[in-house]
C-alpha positions in Angstrom: -40.6 5.4 0.3 -42.1 3.4 3.2 -42.7 0.5 0.9 -39.6 0.2 -0.8 -38.0 -0.1 2.6 -41.0 -2.2 4.0 -40.5 -4.7 0.4 -36.9 -4.7 1.2 -36.7 -5.5 4.5 -39.8 -7.9 4.6 -36.9 -9.3 1.8 -34.3 -9.4 3.9 -36.1 -11.3 6.8 -37.5 -14.0 4.3 -34.4 -14.8 3.6 -33.1 -15.2 6.9 -35.5 -17.4 8.0 -35.0 -19.8 4.5 -31.6 -19.9 5.6 -32.1 -21.1 9.5 -34.7 -23.5 7.9 -32.6 -25.1 5.5 -29.8 -25.3 8.9 -33.1 -26.9 11.3 -31.5 -30.5 10.5 -28.0 -29.8 9.9 -25.5 -31.2 12.8 -23.9 -28.2 14.8 -20.3 -27.8 14.5 -18.2 -24.9 15.2 -16.7 -23.7 12.7 -13.2 -24.4 11.2 -13.7 -28.1 12.6 -13.3 -30.7 9.3 -15.1 -34.2 10.0 -12.8 -36.9 9.8 -13.8 -38.4 6.0 -12.6 -34.8 4.7 -9.9 -35.0 7.0 -9.1 -38.7 5.6 -9.7 -37.5 1.9 -7.0 -34.8 2.2 -4.3 -36.9 3.9 -4.6 -39.2 1.4 -4.2 -36.8 -1.1 -0.9 -35.2 0.3 0.6 -38.5 0.7 0.4 -39.4 -2.9 1.6 -36.0 -4.0 4.6 -36.3 -1.9 4.7 -40.2 -2.8 4.5 -39.0 -6.7 7.4 -36.4 -5.8 9.1 -38.0 -4.2 9.9 -41.0 -6.6 10.8 -38.1 -9.1 13.5 -37.5 -6.5 14.4 -41.5 -6.8 14.6 -41.7 -10.8 16.7 -38.2 -10.4 18.9 -39.9 -7.9 19.0 -43.6 -10.0 20.6 -41.3 -13.3 23.0 -39.9 -10.4 23.7 -43.3 -8.9 24.2 -44.6 -12.6 26.9 -41.7 -13.5 28.2 -41.3 -10.5 29.6 -45.5 -11.3 31.0 -44.3 -14.5 32.9 -41.7 -13.1 34.1 -43.6 -10.5 34.9 -46.4 -12.7 36.3 -44.6 -15.9 38.5 -42.6 -13.0 40.9 -46.5 -12.6 41.2 -46.8 -16.1 44.9 -44.8 -15.9 45.5 -45.3 -12.3 45.1 -49.0 -13.3 47.6 -48.4 -15.8 50.4 -47.3 -13.8 50.1 -50.2 -11.2 50.2 -52.6 -14.0 53.4 -51.1 -14.7 54.8 -50.7 -11.6 54.5 -54.8 -10.4 57.8 -56.0 -11.7 59.6 -53.2 -10.1 58.3 -54.4 -6.4 60.7 -56.5 -4.5 59.6 -60.3 -5.2 56.4 -59.7 -7.0 54.2 -62.8 -7.3 52.9 -63.7 -10.9 49.4 -64.0 -8.9 49.4 -60.3 -8.4 50.4 -59.3 -11.8 47.7 -62.0 -13.3 44.9 -59.9 -10.9 46.2 -56.7 -11.3 45.9 -57.1 -15.0 42.5 -58.9 -14.7 41.3 -55.8 -12.9 42.5 -53.6 -15.6 40.6 -55.6 -18.2 37.3 -56.2 -16.3 37.1 -52.8 -15.5 37.2 -51.5 -19.1 34.4 -54.2 -20.0 32.6 -52.9 -17.1 32.9 -49.3 -18.1 31.9 -50.3 -21.7 28.9 -52.2 -20.0 28.4 -48.8 -18.6 28.4 -46.6 -21.0 25.6 -49.6 -22.6 22.9 -48.9 -19.7 23.2 -45.6 -19.7 22.4 -45.5 -23.9 19.4 -47.5 -23.1 18.2 -45.0 -20.1 18.5 -42.2 -22.8 20.6 -40.4 -19.9 22.8 -37.6 -20.9 26.3 -38.3 -19.9 29.5 -36.0 -20.5 32.5 -37.4 -19.6 34.5 -35.8 -16.5 38.3 -35.7 -16.5 39.6 -37.9 -14.1 40.8 -36.7 -11.1 44.2 -35.7 -10.5 46.3 -38.5 -8.6 49.2 -37.9 -6.5 50.3 -41.0 -5.9 52.3 -42.1 -9.2 55.5 -40.6 -8.1 55.4 -42.1 -5.6 55.1 -45.6 -7.2 57.8 -44.6 -9.3 59.9 -43.8 -6.2 63.5 -45.4 -6.3 63.3 -45.7 -2.6 61.3 -49.1 -2.0 59.5 -48.2 1.0 58.0 -45.3 -0.8 57.3 -47.5 -3.7 55.8 -50.4 -1.1 53.2 -47.8 1.0 52.1 -46.3 -2.5 51.5 -49.7 -4.0 49.7 -50.3 -1.0 47.3 -47.2 -1.0 46.5 -47.5 -4.0 45.3 -50.8 -3.7 43.4 -50.2 -0.8 41.7 -47.5 -2.7 40.9 -50.0 -5.5 39.4 -52.6 -3.3 37.1 -49.4 -1.5 36.2 -48.1 -5.0 35.3 -51.5 -6.6 33.6 -52.3 -3.6 31.3 -49.0 -3.7 30.9 -49.6 -8.0 29.5 -53.5 -7.0 27.4 -52.3 -3.7 25.8 -49.6 -6.1 25.5 -51.3 -9.0 23.7 -54.2 -7.2 21.5 -51.0 -5.7 20.9 -50.2 -9.2 19.6 -53.6 -10.5 17.8 -54.3 -7.7 15.6 -51.1 -8.9 15.8 -51.0 -12.2 15.2 -54.6 -13.0 13.3 -56.0 -9.6 11.0 -52.9 -9.3 13.0 -52.5 -5.5 12.2 -55.8 -4.2 14.8 -57.0 -3.6 16.3 -58.7 -0.6 20.3 -57.4 0.3 
């Protein structure tokens, strides 16, 4: 029995001494401290992973932005029809305003078709949604001249705002898709 204990103890002592000899030339550093190289390797790897995830979000945002542009453009189809039909009932409407409104209505339809073509090319799934309910139609058809004028003005203001949004968003998308985000605005 004594021989087994002696051999086992000797074996453990031999393992301990050989382990110490392996560490003889190693630089001593406290537990938990990582070398600068390892730290850089880790943060570079983390940075790359974060970039890949951000690129996925960016791609999703691009598709959603395109869908939002289509929805805004589509939502103007009915109000533009009513706007064109309301112009003759305004007090002293100019021929230019009727021509311009008709041009906006026609260009909106062409824009909508172009956007749908882009959606098809990007293979983005798009479900047409119902346009938002527009509460200004009764005011636009009102017999009261002031009510009708302010409804027309409000509609024209909203049209200007939304067409500006569409224009800006499309320029951003073109920059992202066509020029790989290397655009100067």
